[in-house]
N, CA, C and O atoms as a GROMACS GRO file, in nm:
protein
  380
    1UNK      N    1   0.090  -0.149   0.023
    1UNK     CA    2  -0.024   0.011   0.007
    1UNK      C    3   0.110   0.132  -0.013
    1UNK      O    4   0.227   0.136   0.027
    2UNK      N    5   0.015   0.235  -0.105
    2UNK     CA    6   0.093   0.356  -0.063
    2UNK      C    7   0.130   0.432   0.033
    2UNK      O    8   0.036   0.436   0.112
    3UNK      N    9   0.218   0.498   0.072
    3UNK     CA   10   0.205   0.567   0.198
    3UNK      C   11   0.153   0.765   0.179
    3UNK      O   12   0.201   0.857   0.112
    4UNK      N   13   0.050   0.759   0.264
    4UNK     CA   14   0.009   0.909   0.214
    4UNK      C   15   0.095   0.995   0.331
    4UNK      O   16   0.123   0.978   0.450
    5UNK      N   17   0.114   1.071   0.256
    5UNK     CA   18   0.182   1.228   0.266
    5UNK      C   19   0.148   1.369   0.269
    5UNK      O   20   0.115   1.426   0.165
    6UNK      N   21   0.152   1.413   0.349
    6UNK     CA   22   0.153   1.580   0.297
    6UNK      C   23   0.331   1.694   0.245
    6UNK      O   24   0.438   1.715   0.301
    7UNK      N   25   0.271   1.731   0.123
    7UNK     CA   26   0.377   1.818   0.048
    7UNK      C   27   0.410   1.955   0.123
    7UNK      O   28   0.342   2.044   0.173
    8UNK      N   29   0.554   1.930   0.106
    8UNK     CA   30   0.487   2.094   0.226
    8UNK      C   31   0.454   2.201   0.113
    8UNK      O   32   0.393   2.150   0.019
    9UNK      N   33   0.482   2.355   0.098
    9UNK     CA   34   0.360   2.461   0.032
    9UNK      C   35   0.394   2.493  -0.119
    9UNK      O   36   0.332   2.506  -0.225
   10UNK      N   37   0.593   2.503  -0.053
   10UNK     CA   38   0.650   2.512  -0.190
   10UNK      C   39   0.636   2.405  -0.348
   10UNK      O   40   0.637   2.407  -0.471
   11UNK      N   41   0.627   2.337  -0.250
   11UNK     CA   42   0.582   2.215  -0.404
   11UNK      C   43   0.445   2.144  -0.440
   11UNK      O   44   0.403   2.075  -0.533
   12UNK      N   45   0.393   2.200  -0.314
   12UNK     CA   46   0.245   2.191  -0.372
   12UNK      C   47   0.215   2.345  -0.476
   12UNK      O   48   0.162   2.339  -0.586
   13UNK      N   49   0.246   2.433  -0.433
   13UNK     CA   50   0.316   2.536  -0.543
   13UNK      C   51   0.328   2.527  -0.663
   13UNK      O   52   0.253   2.569  -0.751
   14UNK      N   53   0.467   2.448  -0.674
   14UNK     CA   54   0.537   2.379  -0.807
   14UNK      C   55   0.440   2.322  -0.907
   14UNK      O   56   0.425   2.337  -1.028
   15UNK      N   57   0.387   2.258  -0.825
   15UNK     CA   58   0.215   2.115  -0.872
   15UNK      C   59   0.185   2.210  -0.976
   15UNK      O   60   0.204   2.203  -1.098
   16UNK      N   61   0.102   2.355  -0.864
   16UNK     CA   62   0.008   2.440  -0.887
   16UNK      C   63   0.029   2.507  -1.025
   16UNK      O   64  -0.051   2.516  -1.118
   17UNK      N   65   0.160   2.553  -1.016
   17UNK     CA   66   0.160   2.596  -1.152
   17UNK      C   67   0.224   2.513  -1.319
   17UNK      O   68   0.231   2.563  -1.432
   18UNK      N   69   0.267   2.346  -1.261
   18UNK     CA   70   0.225   2.296  -1.336
   18UNK      C   71   0.113   2.305  -1.410
   18UNK      O   72   0.100   2.316  -1.532
   19UNK      N   73   0.031   2.300  -1.321
   19UNK     CA   74  -0.099   2.227  -1.368
   19UNK      C   75  -0.195   2.363  -1.474
   19UNK      O   76  -0.298   2.364  -1.541
   20UNK      N   77  -0.068   2.481  -1.432
   20UNK     CA   78  -0.160   2.592  -1.543
   20UNK      C   79  -0.076   2.549  -1.685
   20UNK      O   80  -0.089   2.523  -1.805
   21UNK      N   81  -0.006   2.560  -1.605
   21UNK     CA   82   0.088   2.535  -1.773
   21UNK      C   83   0.056   2.386  -1.819
   21UNK      O   84   0.130   2.338  -1.904
   22UNK      N   85  -0.009   2.338  -1.787
   22UNK     CA   86  -0.032   2.199  -1.846
   22UNK      C   87  -0.192   2.263  -1.906
   22UNK      O   88  -0.218   2.258  -2.026
   23UNK      N   89  -0.257   2.302  -1.839
   23UNK     CA   90  -0.393   2.365  -1.908
   23UNK      C   91  -0.342   2.454  -2.041
   23UNK      O   92  -0.411   2.468  -2.142
   24UNK      N   93  -0.197   2.519  -2.019
   24UNK     CA   94  -0.227   2.610  -2.150
   24UNK      C   95  -0.144   2.556  -2.291
   24UNK      O   96  -0.145   2.596  -2.408
   25UNK      N   97  -0.083   2.465  -2.234
   25UNK     CA   98   0.041   2.364  -2.330
   25UNK      C   99  -0.076   2.355  -2.459
   25UNK      O  100  -0.197   2.336  -2.446
   26UNK      N  101   0.020   2.377  -2.618
   26UNK     CA  102  -0.062   2.354  -2.701
   26UNK      C  103   0.022   2.213  -2.774
   26UNK      O  104   0.134   2.166  -2.756
   27UNK      N  105  -0.106   2.172  -2.874
   27UNK     CA  106  -0.022   2.056  -2.887
   27UNK      C  107   0.064   2.136  -2.973
   27UNK      O  108   0.047   2.249  -3.017
   28UNK      N  109   0.205   2.013  -2.997
   28UNK     CA  110   0.297   2.040  -3.099
   28UNK      C  111   0.379   2.115  -3.038
   28UNK      O  112   0.491   2.099  -3.088
   29UNK      N  113   0.380   2.220  -2.920
   29UNK     CA  114   0.487   2.264  -2.811
   29UNK      C  115   0.580   2.144  -2.724
   29UNK      O  116   0.562   2.075  -2.624
   30UNK      N  117   0.639   2.155  -2.782
   30UNK     CA  118   0.777   2.078  -2.582
   30UNK      C  119   0.738   2.027  -2.461
   30UNK      O  120   0.681   2.131  -2.425
   31UNK      N  121   0.725   1.970  -2.389
   31UNK     CA  122   0.650   1.991  -2.243
   31UNK      C  123   0.660   2.130  -2.214
   31UNK      O  124   0.710   2.209  -2.295
   32UNK      N  125   0.602   2.176  -2.071
   32UNK     CA  126   0.609   2.318  -2.073
   32UNK      C  127   0.745   2.277  -1.872
   32UNK      O  128   0.777   2.190  -1.791
   33UNK      N  129   0.758   2.374  -1.898
   33UNK     CA  130   0.904   2.374  -1.765
   33UNK      C  131   0.877   2.499  -1.660
   33UNK      O  132   0.886   2.617  -1.692
   34UNK      N  133   0.824   2.428  -1.468
   34UNK     CA  134   0.791   2.536  -1.388
   34UNK      C  135   0.915   2.498  -1.332
   34UNK      O  136   0.998   2.411  -1.360
   35UNK      N  137   0.900   2.617  -1.217
   35UNK     CA  138   1.028   2.657  -1.121
   35UNK      C  139   1.021   2.587  -1.025
   35UNK      O  140   0.912   2.581  -0.968
   36UNK      N  141   1.084   2.546  -0.996
   36UNK     CA  142   1.124   2.504  -0.891
   36UNK      C  143   1.292   2.508  -0.772
   36UNK      O  144   1.413   2.515  -0.790
   37UNK      N  145   1.220   2.500  -0.684
   37UNK     CA  146   1.335   2.555  -0.546
   37UNK      C  147   1.400   2.461  -0.470
   37UNK      O  148   1.328   2.382  -0.408
   38UNK      N  149   1.528   2.451  -0.460
   38UNK     CA  150   1.594   2.351  -0.444
   38UNK      C  151   1.728   2.434  -0.384
   38UNK      O  152   1.815   2.509  -0.429
   39UNK      N  153   1.686   2.367  -0.242
   39UNK     CA  154   1.776   2.480  -0.179
   39UNK      C  155   1.859   2.594  -0.188
   39UNK      O  156   1.978   2.622  -0.200
   40UNK      N  157   1.702   2.670  -0.173
   40UNK     CA  158   1.706   2.817  -0.237
   40UNK      C  159   1.749   2.882  -0.351
   40UNK      O  160   1.769   3.003  -0.365
   41UNK      N  161   1.763   2.796  -0.432
   41UNK     CA  162   1.774   2.843  -0.546
   41UNK      C  163   1.686   2.752  -0.673
   41UNK      O  164   1.688   2.633  -0.704
   42UNK      N  165   1.624   2.849  -0.718
   42UNK     CA  166   1.540   2.817  -0.866
   42UNK      C  167   1.591   2.730  -1.009
   42UNK      O  168   1.673   2.752  -1.098
   43UNK      N  169   1.520   2.647  -0.986
   43UNK     CA  170   1.542   2.582  -1.128
   43UNK      C  171   1.464   2.523  -1.241
   43UNK      O  172   1.348   2.542  -1.204
   44UNK      N  173   1.461   2.493  -1.301
   44UNK     CA  174   1.282   2.482  -1.416
   44UNK      C  175   1.347   2.312  -1.476
   44UNK      O  176   1.444   2.254  -1.526
   45UNK      N  177   1.217   2.296  -1.428
   45UNK     CA  178   1.145   2.114  -1.422
   45UNK      C  179   1.058   2.096  -1.537
   45UNK      O  180   1.042   2.189  -1.615
   46UNK      N  181   1.006   1.993  -1.552
   46UNK     CA  182   0.911   1.984  -1.640
   46UNK      C  183   0.843   1.954  -1.598
   46UNK      O  184   0.866   1.901  -1.489
   47UNK      N  185   0.650   1.967  -1.664
   47UNK     CA  186   0.550   1.927  -1.537
   47UNK      C  187   0.548   1.799  -1.502
   47UNK      O  188   0.496   1.781  -1.392
   48UNK      N  189   0.599   1.669  -1.576
   48UNK     CA  190   0.585   1.562  -1.554
   48UNK      C  191   0.711   1.508  -1.400
   48UNK      O  192   0.702   1.417  -1.318
   49UNK      N  193   0.812   1.613  -1.421
   49UNK     CA  194   0.872   1.599  -1.328
   49UNK      C  195   0.752   1.632  -1.157
   49UNK      O  196   0.725   1.572  -1.053
   50UNK      N  197   0.718   1.765  -1.226
   50UNK     CA  198   0.611   1.849  -1.047
   50UNK      C  199   0.568   1.720  -1.060
   50UNK      O  200   0.656   1.644  -1.019
   51UNK      N  201   0.452   1.653  -1.106
   51UNK     CA  202   0.398   1.575  -1.104
   51UNK      C  203   0.464   1.436  -0.992
   51UNK      O  204   0.380   1.387  -0.916
   52UNK      N  205   0.517   1.414  -0.990
   52UNK     CA  206   0.666   1.286  -0.879
   52UNK      C  207   0.609   1.380  -0.756
   52UNK      O  208   0.534   1.345  -0.665
   53UNK      N  209   0.654   1.480  -0.774
   53UNK     CA  210   0.733   1.603  -0.658
   53UNK      C  211   0.546   1.548  -0.593
   53UNK      O  212   0.570   1.466  -0.503
   54UNK      N  213   0.478   1.554  -0.598
   54UNK     CA  214   0.327   1.557  -0.503
   54UNK      C  215   0.261   1.410  -0.538
   54UNK      O  216   0.138   1.412  -0.528
   55UNK      N  217   0.322   1.271  -0.583
   55UNK     CA  218   0.271   1.178  -0.598
   55UNK      C  219   0.228   1.116  -0.486
   55UNK      O  220   0.182   1.006  -0.516
   56UNK      N  221   0.223   1.140  -0.360
   56UNK     CA  222   0.127   1.095  -0.292
   56UNK      C  223   0.107   1.162  -0.184
   56UNK      O  224   0.084   1.108  -0.075
   57UNK      N  225   0.113   1.291  -0.206
   57UNK     CA  226   0.018   1.382  -0.134
   57UNK      C  227  -0.143   1.353  -0.107
   57UNK      O  228  -0.203   1.322  -0.210
   58UNK      N  229  -0.194   1.356  -0.028
   58UNK     CA  230  -0.334   1.326  -0.031
   58UNK      C  231  -0.402   1.463   0.038
   58UNK      O  232  -0.503   1.455   0.108
   59UNK      N  233  -0.336   1.586   0.011
   59UNK     CA  234  -0.383   1.713   0.045
   59UNK      C  235  -0.526   1.705  -0.069
   59UNK      O  236  -0.543   1.621  -0.157
   60UNK      N  237  -0.618   1.827  -0.033
   60UNK     CA  238  -0.698   1.813  -0.119
   60UNK      C  239  -0.621   1.926  -0.170
   60UNK      O  240  -0.560   2.001  -0.094
   61UNK      N  241  -0.622   1.940  -0.312
   61UNK     CA  242  -0.609   2.065  -0.416
   61UNK      C  243  -0.736   2.133  -0.406
   61UNK      O  244  -0.855   2.100  -0.410
   62UNK      N  245  -0.638   2.291  -0.387
   62UNK     CA  246  -0.801   2.418  -0.463
   62UNK      C  247  -0.873   2.378  -0.584
   62UNK      O  248  -0.812   2.348  -0.687
   63UNK      N  249  -1.036   2.375  -0.573
   63UNK     CA  250  -1.034   2.394  -0.664
   63UNK      C  251  -1.065   2.430  -0.748
   63UNK      O  252  -1.163   2.378  -0.800
   64UNK      N  253  -0.996   2.548  -0.813
   64UNK     CA  254  -1.029   2.635  -0.964
   64UNK      C  255  -0.942   2.503  -1.004
   64UNK      O  256  -0.990   2.414  -1.074
   65UNK      N  257  -0.819   2.501  -0.956
   65UNK     CA  258  -0.678   2.377  -1.016
   65UNK      C  259  -0.785   2.203  -1.048
   65UNK      O  260  -0.812   2.158  -1.160
   66UNK      N  261  -0.807   2.169  -0.974
   66UNK     CA  262  -0.901   2.104  -0.939
   66UNK      C  263  -0.963   2.045  -1.094
   66UNK      O  264  -0.941   1.943  -1.160
   67UNK      N  265  -1.109   2.243  -1.127
   67UNK     CA  266  -1.221   2.232  -1.200
   67UNK      C  267  -1.096   2.190  -1.325
   67UNK      O  268  -1.112   2.075  -1.365
   68UNK      N  269  -0.997   2.251  -1.380
   68UNK     CA  270  -0.949   2.307  -1.482
   68UNK      C  271  -0.883   2.156  -1.513
   68UNK      O  272  -0.896   2.108  -1.626
   69UNK      N  273  -0.819   2.090  -1.419
   69UNK     CA  274  -0.836   1.986  -1.511
   69UNK      C  275  -0.935   1.797  -1.475
   69UNK      O  276  -0.925   1.675  -1.489
   70UNK      N  277  -1.013   1.897  -1.428
   70UNK     CA  278  -1.143   1.806  -1.464
   70UNK      C  279  -1.177   1.782  -1.610
   70UNK      O  280  -1.190   1.684  -1.684
   71UNK      N  281  -1.188   1.930  -1.619
   71UNK     CA  282  -1.267   1.939  -1.774
   71UNK      C  283  -1.144   1.918  -1.916
   71UNK      O  284  -1.119   1.962  -2.028
   72UNK      N  285  -1.093   1.811  -1.805
   72UNK     CA  286  -0.980   1.782  -1.998
   72UNK      C  287  -0.929   1.613  -1.915
   72UNK      O  288  -0.853   1.545  -1.984
   73UNK      N  289  -0.958   1.570  -1.818
   73UNK     CA  290  -0.937   1.416  -1.779
   73UNK      C  291  -0.962   1.420  -1.695
   73UNK      O  292  -0.983   1.522  -1.631
   74UNK      N  293  -0.974   1.284  -1.650
   74UNK     CA  294  -1.052   1.205  -1.603
   74UNK      C  295  -1.009   1.179  -1.445
   74UNK      O  296  -0.936   1.086  -1.408
   75UNK      N  297  -1.050   1.248  -1.386
   75UNK     CA  298  -0.976   1.283  -1.255
   75UNK      C  299  -1.026   1.220  -1.068
   75UNK      O  300  -1.087   1.300  -0.998
   76UNK      N  301  -0.986   1.056  -1.002
   76UNK     CA  302  -1.151   0.996  -0.939
   76UNK      C  303  -1.138   1.077  -0.785
   76UNK      O  304  -1.230   1.060  -0.705
   77UNK      N  305  -1.020   1.166  -0.746
   77UNK     CA  306  -0.999   1.202  -0.636
   77UNK      C  307  -0.954   1.356  -0.625
   77UNK      O  308  -0.868   1.386  -0.707
   78UNK      N  309  -1.001   1.472  -0.529
   78UNK     CA  310  -0.936   1.555  -0.545
   78UNK      C  311  -0.841   1.612  -0.438
   78UNK      O  312  -0.841   1.716  -0.373
   79UNK      N  313  -0.776   1.523  -0.443
   79UNK     CA  314  -0.604   1.580  -0.373
   79UNK      C  315  -0.514   1.562  -0.486
   79UNK      O  316  -0.538   1.519  -0.599
   80UNK      N  317  -0.398   1.607  -0.432
   80UNK     CA  318  -0.272   1.640  -0.558
   80UNK      C  319  -0.208   1.500  -0.608
   80UNK      O  320  -0.110   1.498  -0.682
   81UNK      N  321  -0.260   1.407  -0.570
   81UNK     CA  322  -0.221   1.304  -0.561
   81UNK      C  323  -0.239   1.231  -0.736
   81UNK      O  324  -0.164   1.206  -0.830
   82UNK      N  325  -0.399   1.216  -0.703
   82UNK     CA  326  -0.507   1.198  -0.819
   82UNK      C  327  -0.468   1.283  -0.977
   82UNK      O  328  -0.466   1.254  -1.096
   83UNK      N  329  -0.440   1.403  -0.892
   83UNK     CA  330  -0.456   1.512  -0.969
   83UNK      C  331  -0.339   1.473  -1.089
   83UNK      O  332  -0.350   1.474  -1.212
   84UNK      N  333  -0.184   1.428  -0.970
   84UNK     CA  334  -0.098   1.407  -1.107
   84UNK      C  335  -0.015   1.304  -1.122
   84UNK      O  336   0.102   1.294  -1.161
   85UNK      N  337  -0.124   1.206  -1.072
   85UNK     CA  338  -0.135   1.091  -1.118
   85UNK      C  339  -0.171   1.032  -1.288
   85UNK      O  340  -0.118   0.958  -1.370
   86UNK      N  341  -0.311   1.130  -1.278
   86UNK     CA  342  -0.361   1.213  -1.446
   86UNK      C  343  -0.289   1.272  -1.525
   86UNK      O  344  -0.248   1.267  -1.641
   87UNK      N  345  -0.283   1.331  -1.435
   87UNK     CA  346  -0.183   1.397  -1.514
   87UNK      C  347  -0.041   1.427  -1.633
   87UNK      O  348  -0.020   1.481  -1.741
   88UNK      N  349   0.045   1.336  -1.505
   88UNK     CA  350   0.141   1.251  -1.576
   88UNK      C  351   0.161   1.175  -1.646
   88UNK      O  352   0.263   1.147  -1.709
   89UNK      N  353  -0.014   1.098  -1.641
   89UNK     CA  354  -0.076   0.965  -1.800
   89UNK      C  355  -0.081   1.039  -1.919
   89UNK      O  356  -0.005   1.005  -2.009
   90UNK      N  357  -0.175   1.155  -1.940
   90UNK     CA  358  -0.163   1.258  -2.051
   90UNK      C  359  -0.041   1.262  -2.066
   90UNK      O  360   0.012   1.202  -2.159
   91UNK      N  361   0.029   1.336  -1.975
   91UNK     CA  362   0.198   1.411  -2.042
   91UNK      C  363   0.255   1.280  -2.110
   91UNK      O  364   0.332   1.279  -2.206
   92UNK      N  365   0.218   1.202  -2.063
   92UNK     CA  366   0.323   1.024  -2.122
   92UNK      C  367   0.308   1.024  -2.251
   92UNK      O  368   0.398   0.994  -2.330
   93UNK      N  369   0.158   1.069  -2.294
   93UNK     CA  370   0.080   0.986  -2.441
   93UNK      C  371   0.154   1.101  -2.540
   93UNK      O  372   0.184   1.207  -2.485
   94UNK      N  373   0.176   1.087  -2.646
   94UNK     CA  374   0.160   1.109  -2.758
   94UNK      C  375   0.080   1.252  -2.770
   94UNK      O  376  -0.042   1.265  -2.754
   95UNK      N  377   0.173   1.356  -2.801
   95UNK     CA  378   0.132   1.438  -2.808
   95UNK      C  379   0.103   1.528  -2.950
   95UNK      O  380   0.046   1.637  -2.945
   0.00000   0.00000   0.00000
């Protein structure tokens, strides 16, 4: 069984930024990147990597981001983990 967890706020914010980048992503464009802070240094990571940061996060994702994703993906629950798994599966499909 997967262990559930709480993600720090900066990790959750990175995923929320990834959700917006995913929704705005146009076919034919490269996978979007988002900022992620590591040891106080900003790095750019692909949105698929942002999904893995909240893979087991059972926190409830804000409603606006959930609705944005639910409009284009099938999501089972309103958690960061459920949204991340659905989003990453969609990213891995040919664009």
